[in-house]
C-alpha positions as CSV (number, residue, x, y, z in Angstrom):
1,M,19.3,-24.5,52.1
2,A,17.0,-26.5,49.8
3,S,15.4,-29.8,50.9
4,S,15.8,-33.0,48.9
5,K,12.3,-32.4,47.5
6,W,13.1,-28.9,46.3
7,P,16.7,-28.6,45.2
8,Q,18.5,-25.3,45.6
9,R,19.0,-24.8,41.9
10,R,15.2,-24.8,41.4
11,I,14.8,-22.2,44.1
12,I,17.4,-20.1,42.3
13,V,15.5,-20.5,39.0
14,L,12.2,-19.6,40.6
15,L,13.7,-16.5,42.2
16,T,15.3,-15.4,39.0
17,F,12.0,-15.9,37.2
18,V,10.3,-13.5,39.7
19,C,13.3,-11.2,39.4
20,T,12.7,-10.6,35.6
21,A,9.0,-10.4,36.2
22,V,9.3,-7.5,38.7
23,C,11.8,-5.7,36.4
24,Y,9.3,-5.8,33.5
25,V,6.4,-4.7,35.7
26,E,8.6,-1.6,36.3
27,R,9.4,-1.0,32.7
28,T,5.8,-1.5,31.5
29,G,4.5,0.5,34.4
30,F,6.6,3.5,33.7
31,S,5.6,3.5,30.0
32,I,2.0,3.4,31.0
33,A,2.2,6.0,33.7
34,Y,4.4,8.4,31.8
35,T,2.3,8.1,28.6
36,A,-0.8,9.0,30.5
37,A,1.0,12.0,32.1
38,A,2.6,13.1,28.9
39,N,-0.7,13.0,26.9
40,S,-2.4,15.1,29.6
41,A,0.5,17.6,29.5
42,G,0.5,17.8,25.6
43,I,4.0,16.4,25.3
44,T,5.0,15.8,21.6
45,Q,5.6,12.2,20.3
46,K,9.3,13.0,19.6
47,S,9.8,14.3,23.2
48,K,8.0,11.3,24.5
49,G,10.3,9.0,22.5
50,N,13.4,10.8,23.8
51,L,12.3,10.4,27.4
52,L,11.1,6.7,27.0
53,S,14.5,5.9,25.6
54,A,16.5,7.4,28.5
55,F,16.3,4.2,30.4
56,F,18.2,2.4,27.6
57,Y,21.1,4.8,27.7
58,G,21.8,3.8,31.3
59,Y,21.0,0.1,30.6
60,S,23.4,0.0,27.8
61,I,26.5,1.2,29.6
62,S,26.1,-1.2,32.5
63,Q,25.7,-4.5,30.7
64,V,29.3,-5.5,30.2
65,P,30.4,-4.1,33.6
66,G,27.5,-6.1,35.1
67,G,28.8,-9.3,33.6
68,W,32.4,-8.5,34.7
69,V,31.4,-7.6,38.3
70,A,29.2,-10.7,38.5
71,Q,32.1,-12.8,37.3
72,R,34.4,-11.2,39.9
73,I,32.2,-11.1,43.1
74,G,29.3,-13.3,42.2
75,G,25.9,-12.7,40.6
76,R,24.0,-13.1,43.9
77,R,25.4,-10.0,45.5
78,V,25.2,-8.0,42.3
79,L,21.5,-8.8,41.9
80,L,20.7,-7.8,45.5
81,W,22.4,-4.4,45.3
82,S,21.0,-3.7,41.8
83,F,17.5,-4.2,43.1
84,F,18.0,-1.8,46.0
85,A,19.4,0.8,43.7
86,W,16.7,0.8,41.0
87,T,13.8,0.7,43.5
88,L,15.2,3.8,45.4
89,A,15.6,5.6,42.1
90,C,12.1,4.6,40.9
91,I,10.3,5.9,44.0
92,A,12.0,9.3,43.5
93,T,10.4,9.8,40.0
94,P,8.5,13.1,39.8
95,I,4.9,13.2,38.4
96,D,4.7,16.3,36.3
97,P,6.6,15.8,32.9
98,R,6.3,19.4,31.9
99,H,8.5,20.9,34.6
100,N,10.6,17.9,35.6
101,S,11.7,16.4,32.3
102,A,15.4,16.7,33.0
103,V,15.0,15.1,36.5
104,I,12.9,12.2,35.0
105,I,15.4,11.6,32.3
106,L,18.2,11.4,34.9
107,I,16.2,9.0,37.1
108,R,15.4,6.8,34.1
109,V,19.1,6.7,33.2
110,L,19.9,5.7,36.8
111,V,17.2,3.0,36.8
112,G,18.6,1.7,33.5
113,V,22.2,1.6,35.0
114,A,21.0,-0.4,38.0
115,Q,18.9,-2.8,36.0
116,G,21.7,-3.3,33.5
117,F,23.5,-5.4,36.0
118,I,20.6,-7.8,36.4
119,I,20.5,-10.0,33.3
120,P,24.2,-10.6,33.0
121,S,24.2,-11.5,36.7
122,V,21.2,-13.8,36.3
123,H,23.1,-15.6,33.4
124,T,26.2,-15.9,35.6
125,V,24.1,-17.5,38.4
126,L,22.2,-19.9,36.1
127,A,25.4,-21.0,34.3
128,Q,26.9,-21.9,37.7
129,W,23.8,-23.7,39.1
130,V,21.9,-25.3,36.2
131,P,23.2,-28.5,34.5
132,P,23.4,-28.5,30.7
133,H,20.4,-30.8,30.2
134,E,18.2,-28.3,32.0
135,R,19.5,-25.0,30.6
136,S,17.0,-24.4,27.9
137,R,13.9,-24.7,30.1
138,S,15.6,-23.0,33.0
139,V,16.7,-20.0,31.0
140,S,13.3,-19.9,29.2
141,L,11.4,-20.0,32.5
142,T,13.6,-17.2,33.9
143,T,13.3,-15.0,30.9
144,S,9.5,-15.7,30.6
145,G,9.1,-13.8,33.8
146,M,9.7,-10.7,31.7
147,Y,6.6,-11.3,29.7
148,L,4.4,-12.3,32.7
149,G,5.6,-9.1,34.4
150,A,4.6,-7.1,31.3
151,A,1.2,-8.8,31.2
152,F,0.6,-7.9,34.8
153,G,1.6,-4.3,34.1
154,M,-0.7,-4.1,31.1
155,L,-3.6,-5.6,33.0
156,F,-3.5,-3.7,36.3
157,L,-1.5,-0.5,35.9
158,P,-3.7,1.4,33.5
159,E,-6.5,1.2,36.1
160,L,-4.1,2.1,38.9
161,V,-3.0,5.2,36.9
162,H,-6.7,6.0,36.2
163,W,-7.7,5.9,39.8
164,S,-4.6,6.9,41.7
165,G,-2.3,8.6,39.3
166,P,1.3,7.9,38.1
167,R,2.8,8.2,41.6
168,A,0.9,5.1,42.8
169,V,2.6,3.1,40.0
170,Y,6.1,4.2,41.0
171,V,5.5,3.4,44.7
172,M,4.0,0.0,43.9
173,E,6.9,-1.0,41.7
174,A,9.4,0.0,44.3
175,L,7.7,-2.0,47.0
176,M,7.7,-5.1,44.7
177,G,11.4,-4.6,44.0
178,L,12.3,-4.3,47.7
179,T,10.1,-7.4,48.5
180,W,12.0,-9.5,46.0
181,A,15.3,-8.3,47.3
182,I,14.4,-9.5,50.8
183,F,13.4,-12.9,49.5
184,W,16.6,-13.2,47.4
185,H,18.7,-12.3,50.5
186,F,17.2,-15.0,52.7
187,Y,16.5,-17.8,50.1
188,S,19.4,-17.7,47.7
189,I,23.0,-18.8,48.3
190,D,26.2,-18.2,46.5
191,P,27.3,-20.9,43.9
192,P,29.0,-23.7,45.8
193,L,32.7,-23.9,46.1
194,S,33.5,-25.3,49.5
195,E,30.6,-24.4,51.7
196,H,27.7,-25.2,49.3
197,P,29.0,-28.0,47.1
198,K,25.6,-29.3,45.8
199,A,25.4,-27.4,42.6
200,S,27.0,-27.7,39.3
201,A,30.1,-25.6,38.8
202,A,30.2,-23.6,35.6
203,G,31.7,-25.6,32.8
204,F,31.5,-29.0,34.5
205,G,28.0,-30.0,33.5
206,A,27.4,-32.0,36.6
207,P,23.9,-32.2,38.0
208,A,23.2,-30.0,40.9
209,D,22.4,-32.9,43.3
210,I,25.6,-34.7,43.3
211,E,26.6,-37.6,45.6
212,L,28.2,-36.6,48.9
213,K,31.3,-38.7,48.1
214,S,32.3,-36.3,45.3
215,I,31.8,-33.1,47.2
216,H,35.5,-32.4,47.9
217,S,36.8,-33.2,44.4
218,I,34.1,-31.1,42.8
219,S,34.7,-28.2,45.2
220,A,38.4,-28.2,44.4
221,A,37.8,-28.3,40.7
222,A,35.2,-25.6,41.0
223,A,37.5,-23.4,43.0
224,A,40.2,-23.7,40.4
225,T,37.8,-23.0,37.6
226,A,36.5,-19.9,39.3
227,A,40.0,-18.6,40.0
228,R,40.9,-19.0,36.3
229,S,37.7,-17.3,35.2
230,R,38.3,-14.3,37.5
231,T,41.9,-13.8,36.5
232,H,41.6,-14.3,32.7
233,I,38.7,-13.3,30.4
234,P,39.5,-13.9,26.7
235,W,38.1,-10.5,25.6
236,K,39.7,-10.6,22.2
237,K,38.6,-14.1,21.3
238,I,35.1,-13.3,22.5
239,L,34.8,-10.1,20.4
240,Q,36.2,-11.8,17.3
241,S,34.0,-14.9,17.5
242,L,31.3,-15.2,14.8
243,P,29.1,-17.4,17.0
244,V,29.1,-14.6,19.6
245,W,28.1,-12.0,16.9
246,A,25.3,-14.3,15.7
247,I,23.9,-14.1,19.2
248,V,24.5,-10.3,19.3
249,V,22.7,-9.7,16.0
250,N,19.6,-11.7,17.2
251,N,19.6,-10.1,20.6
252,Y,19.6,-6.7,18.9
253,T,16.6,-7.6,16.7
254,F,14.7,-9.3,19.5
255,H,14.9,-6.3,21.7
256,Y,14.2,-3.8,18.9
257,V,10.9,-5.4,18.3
258,L,10.1,-6.0,22.0
259,Y,11.0,-2.5,23.2
260,V,9.2,-0.8,20.3
261,L,6.0,-2.7,21.0
262,M,6.3,-2.3,24.8
263,S,6.9,1.4,24.5
264,W,4.5,2.3,21.7
265,L,1.6,-0.2,21.8
266,P,-0.2,2.0,24.3
267,T,0.1,4.9,21.8
268,Y,-0.9,2.6,18.9
269,F,-4.1,1.4,20.6
270,D,-4.9,4.8,22.1
271,Q,-4.3,7.1,19.0
272,G,-4.1,4.7,16.1
273,L,-7.1,2.5,16.9
274,H,-8.8,5.0,19.3
275,V,-9.2,2.7,22.3
276,G,-7.6,3.4,25.6
277,L,-5.8,0.6,27.5
278,Q,-8.2,1.0,30.5
279,H,-11.1,0.1,28.2
280,M,-9.5,-3.0,26.7
281,G,-9.9,-5.3,29.7
282,A,-7.7,-8.5,30.0
283,S,-7.3,-8.7,26.2
284,K,-4.4,-6.2,26.2
285,T,-2.3,-8.7,28.2
286,M,-2.6,-11.4,25.5
287,P,0.7,-10.6,23.7
288,Y,2.7,-10.9,26.9
289,V,0.8,-14.0,28.1
290,V,1.5,-15.7,24.8
291,M,5.2,-14.7,25.1
292,F,5.3,-16.3,28.6
293,V,3.7,-19.5,27.2
294,M,5.8,-19.7,24.1
295,S,9.1,-18.9,25.9
296,N,8.6,-22.0,28.1
297,V,7.4,-24.1,25.1
298,G,10.6,-23.2,23.3
299,G,12.7,-24.2,26.3
300,L,10.9,-27.5,26.7
301,V,11.1,-28.4,23.0
302,A,14.8,-27.5,22.8
303,D,15.7,-29.6,25.8
304,Y,13.6,-32.5,24.4
305,F,15.3,-32.3,21.1
306,V,18.7,-32.3,22.6
307,T,18.2,-35.0,25.3
308,R,16.4,-37.3,22.9
309,K,19.1,-36.6,20.2
310,I,16.5,-35.6,17.6
311,M,18.8,-32.8,16.7
312,N,22.2,-31.7,18.0
313,V,22.5,-28.6,20.0
314,A,23.5,-26.3,17.1
315,H,20.7,-27.5,14.8
316,T,18.1,-27.2,17.6
317,R,19.1,-23.6,18.4
318,K,19.1,-22.7,14.7
319,W,15.8,-24.3,14.0
320,I,13.9,-22.8,16.9
321,N,15.5,-19.4,16.3
322,G,14.7,-19.4,12.6
323,V,11.0,-20.4,13.0
324,G,10.4,-17.8,15.6
325,F,12.0,-14.9,13.8
326,V,10.5,-15.6,10.4
327,V,7.0,-16.0,11.8
328,A,7.5,-12.7,13.7
329,A,8.6,-11.0,10.5
330,A,5.3,-12.1,8.8
331,G,3.3,-10.8,11.7
332,L,5.1,-7.4,11.5
333,G,4.3,-7.2,7.8
334,I,0.6,-7.7,8.5
335,M,0.3,-5.5,11.5
336,P,0.0,-2.1,9.8
337,K,-2.8,-3.4,7.6
338,I,-5.1,-4.2,10.6
339,S,-7.8,-1.7,11.6
340,S,-9.6,-3.5,14.5
341,V,-8.4,-3.8,18.1
342,Q,-8.9,-7.5,18.4
343,S,-7.1,-8.3,15.2
344,A,-4.2,-6.1,16.4
345,I,-4.0,-7.9,19.7
346,V,-3.9,-11.3,17.9
347,C,-1.3,-10.1,15.5
348,S,0.9,-8.6,18.2
349,S,0.5,-11.8,20.1
350,V,1.8,-13.8,17.2
351,I,4.7,-11.5,16.8
352,L,5.9,-11.5,20.4
353,G,5.0,-15.2,20.9
354,S,7.1,-16.2,17.9
355,L,10.0,-14.1,19.2
356,A,9.8,-15.7,22.6
357,L,9.9,-19.1,20.9
358,G,13.0,-17.9,19.0
359,R,14.7,-16.8,22.2
360,A,15.1,-20.5,23.1
361,G,17.6,-20.5,20.3
362,F,19.9,-17.5,20.6
363,A,19.5,-16.6,24.4
364,V,20.5,-20.1,25.7
365,N,23.4,-20.2,23.2
366,H,25.5,-18.0,25.6
367,M,25.8,-21.0,27.9
368,D,26.5,-23.4,25.0
369,I,29.5,-21.6,23.6
370,A,30.8,-19.9,26.8
371,P,29.6,-21.5,30.0
372,R,32.4,-20.0,32.1
373,Y,31.9,-16.6,30.7
374,A,28.1,-16.6,30.2
375,G,27.6,-13.3,32.1
376,I,30.3,-11.6,30.0
377,V,28.9,-12.8,26.7
378,M,25.4,-12.0,27.8
379,G,26.5,-8.5,28.8
380,I,27.9,-7.9,25.3
381,S,24.9,-9.2,23.5
382,N,22.5,-7.4,25.9
383,T,24.3,-4.2,25.2
384,A,23.4,-4.6,21.6
385,G,19.8,-5.4,22.6
386,T,19.7,-2.2,24.8
387,F,21.1,-0.1,21.9
388,A,18.2,-1.5,19.9
389,G,15.9,0.0,22.5
390,I,17.5,3.4,22.1
391,V,17.4,3.3,18.3
392,G,13.9,1.7,18.0
393,V,12.1,3.8,20.6
394,N,13.6,7.1,19.4
395,L,13.2,6.2,15.7
396,T,9.6,5.3,16.2
397,G,8.9,8.7,17.9
398,W,10.6,10.4,15.0
399,I,8.7,8.5,12.4
400,L,5.3,9.2,14.0
401,Q,6.2,12.9,14.6
402,S,7.2,13.3,10.9
403,S,4.0,11.8,9.6
404,S,1.5,14.4,8.5
405,H,-1.3,12.9,10.7
406,G,1.0,11.5,13.4
407,P,0.1,8.3,15.2
408,A,-3.6,8.7,14.4
409,D,-2.8,7.7,10.8
410,L,-2.4,3.9,10.5
411,G,-0.2,4.5,7.4
412,S,2.4,6.1,9.6
413,W,2.9,2.7,11.4
414,R,3.9,0.9,8.2
415,L,7.5,1.9,8.5
416,V,7.4,1.4,12.3
417,F,6.6,-2.3,11.8
418,G,8.3,-2.8,8.4
419,L,11.8,-2.1,9.6
420,P,11.9,-4.8,12.3
421,A,10.3,-7.2,9.9
422,V,13.3,-6.9,7.7
423,L,15.6,-7.2,10.7
424,C,14.0,-10.4,11.8
425,V,14.6,-12.1,8.4
426,F,18.2,-10.9,8.3
427,S,18.9,-12.0,11.9
428,A,17.5,-15.5,11.3
429,A,19.8,-15.9,8.3
430,V,22.8,-14.8,10.3
431,F,22.1,-17.2,13.2
432,C,21.5,-20.1,10.8
433,K,24.9,-19.4,9.1
434,Y,27.2,-18.6,12.0
435,A,25.7,-20.0,15.3
436,S,27.5,-22.9,17.1
437,G,26.3,-25.4,19.6
438,D,29.9,-26.3,20.8
439,R,31.9,-24.8,23.6
440,V,34.1,-22.1,21.9
441,F,35.8,-20.7,25.1
442,E,37.6,-23.0,27.5
């Protein structure tokens, strides 16, 4: 139980931040370890793309079930068992991609299924614990763990692969996951109904540290709300809602860009610019460090605008989302014209940093329009984001394979970066037109 100096909701936010960081260490680490093994084994770019995308097939099918299960039994338990499942699958990954490709694909699908429960569960937990005036910065901090985890992976794991091989990466990732699960088990608690009443119930907007005199009334109201949420989910209304689809479109585009860059930047630097990751030092982490910083900047700015009434919730979300996605589109347009490593690092940092800023618009919007069903809506939109990973990672491999000179020709990267640039502009326009800052689902 949290002390008065460190409220339980902040412990929850900190732990979910570490949760997303560990997950992205795993994703980045697998791309690095497998790319090294595949290059040594002479695996084609198309085959590499097919295997790298296997994770997203599993990830896509478990998003909506993840939100539903978290709604039914609580996000805390779902997170715990999800971590145990993916860490066990991760440690079983074979090393040789030539003779074990089918096994590796199966394991990556299983890891994807297990991790697919995580983000909807995190949003369910945060919607129950975090009061409205802290949502932007809390969600931004939690999701920024993804980028810090990716930065950690890019900085340390190429050297680990170089000195100890891919197996060391898989073991290290599994140990990190199990360590987090132990901390989550001992330091997190379920959202308060009767036994832990000092947190805000979803949909009530009360601060987490409420007065003792209101404990019983809030507990009763929270229990009634939870019961209604478990027994009735307005699926039809959710799927027909234009504000929901505005989030879905932007989630798709965000993850298209993110997953393509995460999966293919090692190949871009290694074969396009002829510099291996192990020789780039700390500079290769800059895109993800910038994402971490800009994600939190976006959350702080959004909360400041809303609390100071500079803009209403809808205008704040639209403004931040639009700026981030349009700047990212400009960076993607410039990227294939760059021929130096340092310029490519700066440009990719601008792209990913701008998207992270924009995430303070669409990603927090789940809780604005559907605080009681945040996990469900997040599951739907994250399914679209996962589908973007399948399409983007596979399509990039196909584009590079179809080029006469492959990834060594910088010209072959024009279409790779041009497609998501168009998507960014389109998505910003959709969000500006259809997004809402009001509660849509009671």
